[in-house]
C-alpha positions in Angstrom: 118.2 120.2 120.6 117.1 118.9 117.2 113.7 119.2 115.6 111.3 116.3 115.3 109.0 114.9 112.6 105.7 113.5 113.7 104.1 110.9 111.4 100.3 110.2 111.7 98.6 107.2 110.0 94.9 107.6 110.6 92.9 104.4 109.9 89.3 103.4 110.1 89.6 102.3 113.8 93.2 103.2 114.7 95.6 106.1 114.9 99.3 105.1 114.5 102.0 107.6 115.2 105.8 107.8 115.1 108.2 110.5 116.2 111.5 110.8 114.2 114.6 112.9 114.7 114.4 115.4 111.8 118.1 115.3 111.2 118.9 111.6 111.3 115.4 110.0 110.8 116.1 107.8 113.8 112.8 106.7 115.3 112.4 107.9 118.9 109.0 106.4 119.6 106.1 104.6 118.0 102.6 103.9 119.2 99.0 103.6 118.4 95.5 104.3 119.6 93.6 101.1 118.6 90.0 100.2 119.0 88.7 103.7 118.2 84.9 103.8 118.3 85.0 101.2 121.1 87.1 100.5 124.1 90.3 102.1 122.9 93.8 101.3 123.9 96.8 103.7 123.7 100.4 102.8 124.0 103.8 104.3 123.1 107.2 102.6 122.9 110.7 103.9 122.4 113.2 102.6 119.8 114.1 99.8 122.2 110.4 98.7 122.5 110.3 99.9 126.1 106.7 100.9 127.0 106.7 104.6 127.7 103.0 105.2 128.2 99.7 103.4 128.1 96.0 104.1 128.7 92.7 102.3 128.2 89.2 103.8 127.8 86.1 102.0 128.9 83.7 104.4 127.1 83.8 104.6 123.3 86.5 107.0 122.1 85.9 109.0 118.9 88.5 109.7 116.3 88.5 113.4 117.2 89.0 112.6 120.9 91.8 110.1 120.0 93.7 112.7 118.0 93.2 115.4 120.7 94.5 113.1 123.4 97.5 112.2 121.3 98.5 115.8 120.4 98.1 116.8 124.1 100.2 114.1 125.6 102.6 112.9 122.9 105.4 111.4 125.0 109.0 112.3 123.9 108.0 115.5 122.0 109.3 117.6 124.9 112.9 116.4 124.1 112.8 118.4 120.9 112.8 122.2 120.1 109.8 121.9 117.8 108.0 119.8 115.3 109.6 120.6 111.9 106.5 119.0 110.2 103.7 116.5 110.5 103.6 113.9 107.8 100.3 112.1 107.0 99.5 108.9 105.3 96.7 109.6 102.8 95.0 106.6 101.2 93.7 108.3 98.0 95.5 110.9 96.0 93.5 110.5 92.8 94.9 111.7 89.5 96.2 115.0 90.9 98.9 113.8 93.4 101.8 111.8 92.1 104.0 112.6 95.0 104.0 114.2 98.5 102.6 117.7 98.9 102.4 120.3 101.5 98.9 120.5 103.1 97.1 123.6 102.0 93.4 124.6 101.9 93.4 123.8 98.2 94.9 120.3 98.9 92.4 119.6 101.6 89.5 120.6 99.3 90.9 118.2 96.6 91.2 115.4 99.1 87.6 116.0 100.3 86.4 115.3 96.8 88.1 111.9 97.0 86.2 110.8 100.2 83.7 108.6 98.2 86.6 106.6 96.8 88.1 105.8 100.3 85.2 106.3 102.8 86.8 104.2 105.5 90.1 106.1 105.6 90.0 109.4 103.8 87.8 111.3 106.2 90.1 110.4 109.1 93.3 111.5 107.2 91.7 114.8 106.5 90.4 115.3 110.0 93.9 114.7 111.4 95.3 117.4 109.1 92.5 119.9 110.0 93.0 119.2 113.7 96.8 119.9 113.6 96.1 123.1 111.6 93.5 124.2 114.1 96.0 124.0 116.9 98.8 125.8 115.0 98.0 127.3 111.6 101.8 127.8 111.0 102.6 124.1 111.5 103.9 122.6 108.2 102.2 119.4 107.2 102.9 117.0 104.3 100.5 114.6 102.7 102.0 111.3 101.4 99.8 109.2 99.2 99.3 105.4 99.0 98.3 105.8 95.3 101.5 107.7 94.2 103.8 104.7 94.0 101.6 103.0 91.3 101.9 105.9 88.8 104.8 104.0 87.3 102.5 101.4 85.9 102.0 101.3 82.1 98.8 102.9 80.9 97.3 99.5 80.0 97.5 98.4 83.6 95.7 101.5 84.8 92.8 101.5 82.3 89.3 100.1 82.7 87.4 98.9 79.6 85.0 101.7 79.7 84.0 104.5 77.3 86.4 107.4 77.2 83.7 109.8 78.4 84.0 107.9 81.7 87.7 107.2 82.0 88.4 110.9 81.1 86.8 111.8 84.5 89.7 110.1 86.3 88.0 106.7 86.6 91.0 104.3 86.4 93.0 101.8 88.4 94.9 103.7 91.1 96.2 101.0 93.4 96.9 101.4 97.2 99.3 100.4 99.9 101.9 102.2 97.9 103.8 103.5 100.9 104.2 99.9 102.1 105.4 98.7 98.7 107.8 101.6 98.4 109.4 100.6 101.7 109.7 96.9 100.7 111.3 98.0 97.4 113.8 100.2 99.3 115.1 97.4 101.6 114.9 94.4 99.2 118.3 95.1 97.7 119.8 94.4 101.1 118.2 90.9 101.3 117.9 89.7 97.7 119.7 91.6 95.0 118.3 89.4 92.3 114.8 90.0 93.3 115.4 93.8 93.7 116.6 94.0 90.1 114.1 91.5 88.8 110.4 90.4 89.1 109.0 90.4 92.6 105.4 90.0 93.9 104.7 91.7 97.3 101.7 90.6 99.3 100.6 93.2 101.8 98.2 91.1 103.9 96.4 92.7 106.8 92.9 94.1 107.5 93.3 95.6 104.1 95.1 93.3 101.7 96.5 93.7 98.2 99.4 92.4 96.1 101.8 94.3 93.8 104.0 93.3 90.9 107.4 95.0 91.0 109.9 95.1 88.2 113.3 96.5 89.3 111.5 98.0 92.3 108.8 99.8 90.3 105.1 99.0 90.4 103.9 97.3 87.2 100.5 96.0 88.3 98.5 95.7 91.5 95.3 94.1 92.7 93.4 97.1 94.0 91.9 99.5 91.5 89.7 102.6 91.6 89.0 102.1 95.3 90.4 100.0 98.1 87.5 97.5 97.6 89.1 95.7 94.6 91.3 92.6 94.6 91.5 89.9 97.2 89.0 89.5 100.1 90.0 91.5 103.2 88.9 91.6 106.9 85.5 93.2 106.1 85.8 94.2 102.4 84.6 92.0 99.6 87.5 92.3 97.2 87.0 91.6 93.5 83.3 91.4 92.6 81.2 91.0 89.4 79.6 94.5 88.9 76.4 92.6 88.1 76.2 91.6 91.8 76.0 95.3 92.7 73.3 95.9 90.1 71.4 92.9 91.4 71.5 94.1 95.0 70.1 97.5 94.0 67.6 96.4 91.3 66.3 93.1 92.7 67.0 93.3 96.5 66.0 96.9 96.8 69.2 98.0 98.6 70.2 101.6 98.6 73.6 102.7 97.4 74.6 103.4 101.0 73.4 100.0 102.1 75.5 98.3 99.3 78.5 100.5 100.3 78.2 99.4 103.9 77.9 95.8 103.0 80.9 95.8 100.7 83.2 97.8 103.0 82.1 96.6 106.4 80.2 93.3 106.3 82.0 91.3 103.7 85.4 89.6 103.3 86.5 87.3 106.1 83.7 88.6 108.4 81.0 88.1 105.8 82.0 84.6 104.7 82.6 83.4 108.3 79.7 85.2 109.9 82.0 85.5 112.9 84.8 87.9 112.6 87.2 89.7 110.2 90.1 89.0 112.5 92.2 86.2 111.1 93.5 85.3 114.6 89.9 84.6 115.8 89.1 82.5 112.7 92.2 80.3 113.3 91.0 79.3 116.8 87.3 78.8 115.8 85.8 75.4 115.4 83.0 76.8 113.2 83.5 75.3 109.6 82.6 78.8 108.2 85.8 80.1 109.8 87.9 77.7 107.8 85.9 78.4 104.7 86.7 82.1 105.0 90.5 81.3 105.4 90.4 78.9 102.5 88.8 81.6 100.2 91.3 84.2 101.3 94.3 81.9 100.5 92.7 80.8 97.2 92.1 84.3 96.0 95.6 85.5 96.9 97.1 82.5 95.2 95.1 83.3 92.0 96.4 86.9 92.1 100.0 85.6 92.5 99.4 83.8 89.2 97.9 86.8 87.6 100.8 89.1 88.6 103.3 86.5 87.5 101.8 86.7 84.1 101.9 90.5 84.1 105.7 90.3 85.0 106.4 87.4 82.6 107.6 85.3 85.4 108.6 85.8 89.1 111.9 85.7 91.0 110.6 86.4 94.5 107.4 86.5 96.6 107.5 88.8 99.7 105.0 88.7 102.5 104.4 91.8 104.6 101.9 93.6 107.0 100.1 92.0 109.9 98.9 88.7 108.4 101.8 88.5 106.0 104.4 88.9 108.7 102.9 86.7 111.4 100.5 84.1 110.0 102.5 81.0 109.1 99.5 79.0 108.0 98.3 81.5 105.5 101.8 81.9 104.1 102.2 78.1 103.9 98.9 77.8 102.0 99.8 80.5 99.5 103.3 79.1 98.9 101.9 75.6 98.4 99.5 77.0 95.8 102.5 78.7 94.1 104.6 75.6 93.9 103.9 75.5 90.1 106.0 78.6 89.8 109.0 76.8 91.3 108.5 78.0 94.9 109.5 75.4 97.5 108.8 76.5 101.1 111.2 75.8 104.0 108.8 74.7 106.7 111.0 75.5 109.7 111.9 78.9 108.3 108.3 79.7 107.8 107.4 78.7 111.3 110.0 81.1 112.7 108.8 83.9 110.4 111.9 84.0 108.1 113.2 86.3 106.9 113.8 83.9 104.0 111.1 81.1 104.0 112.0 79.3 100.8 114.4 76.4 100.5 117.9 76.8 99.2 116.9 75.0 96.0 113.7 76.9 95.4 113.6 78.6 92.0 111.5 81.4 93.5 112.7 83.0 96.7 110.1 83.7 99.4 110.6 86.3 102.1 108.9 87.8 105.2 109.8 91.5 105.5 108.2 93.8 108.0 106.9 97.0 106.4 107.4 100.5 107.7 105.1 103.0 106.1 105.8 105.6 108.7 109.5 105.6 107.8 108.6 106.2 104.1 106.4 109.1 105.1 109.1 110.6 107.3 111.6 110.3 104.3 109.1 112.1 102.0 108.3 114.7 104.6 112.0 115.5 105.1 112.7 115.6 101.4 109.9 118.1 100.7 111.0 120.2 103.6 114.6 120.4 102.3 113.4 121.2 98.8 111.1 124.0 99.9 
């Protein structure tokens, strides 16, 4: 029997996992524990999307309990001799990690220091690594960083207009969702050779949303910065904000730093504007005018960033939509494409309604695509590469 690679993607309320064949990188199963912290739901499907296992919890399930359950019952793992390695998605690698790295005590300590820069995700990434190590200290683990893909950006795109005494501490624009952008860059040549060699804007739209400008498949600019709060509004995160607003909340409203942090990460974005929910699906079916106001703001801000990134690239050849909203929300895509008509983008209404893959007309000067992302496959590739190089 062959060895397997397990990929873990620990989020703020979910734990995604995939099991790959370590020799062929064929996916054997994928699944998720969603709704962690509440009534959680576990499911696992094989490569043909056949449901292999499922469970629901009525009582709230913690992240630690979710991970313990998964490692105890991982379906399909018995078909392999052993786990060759466990690959992890890590949101923030800071200035120290420009590529994948074996997980060591020193690496874990470095990642702990980055928790304030990604408080929704980083603690769960680290907890998953520590839990695997606690079960088997000899198990090899590889950390793969969302920030690493953006290290190709020119220095001017990574720099804040702050004194050198501050920027020298590592305060710069890092960018996120890099594993997703890396995957899109890897498959784009199969769909659109012109875009792959040229200027492409990728919109990763989900609970966390950002956009990235690619030139010949390399990151040139992105909307997120020092933390994953920057850029466009998200499910519960504010996105771009005048720093003076933060100063006002602290100085005039008497809010503590932790209260401001909670508001910006957990009570803003679609949830904050609508007063209802951060779930785009719920906003679409709501009759509350605040729901539409939240959707309109989301589309408007993304359309503005498309213009900004087009300027950074000196033009644009293609616009790619990916992630949950990007792959499945026809109305949001239509709104963004309509706002980008000035760039020469002409949407094909029927193609958009059927989710593409190409959703621009044959005569459109700018191609528009819907491409499902696969961060776990990128993690598996990096994990296998670093194992072979060791």
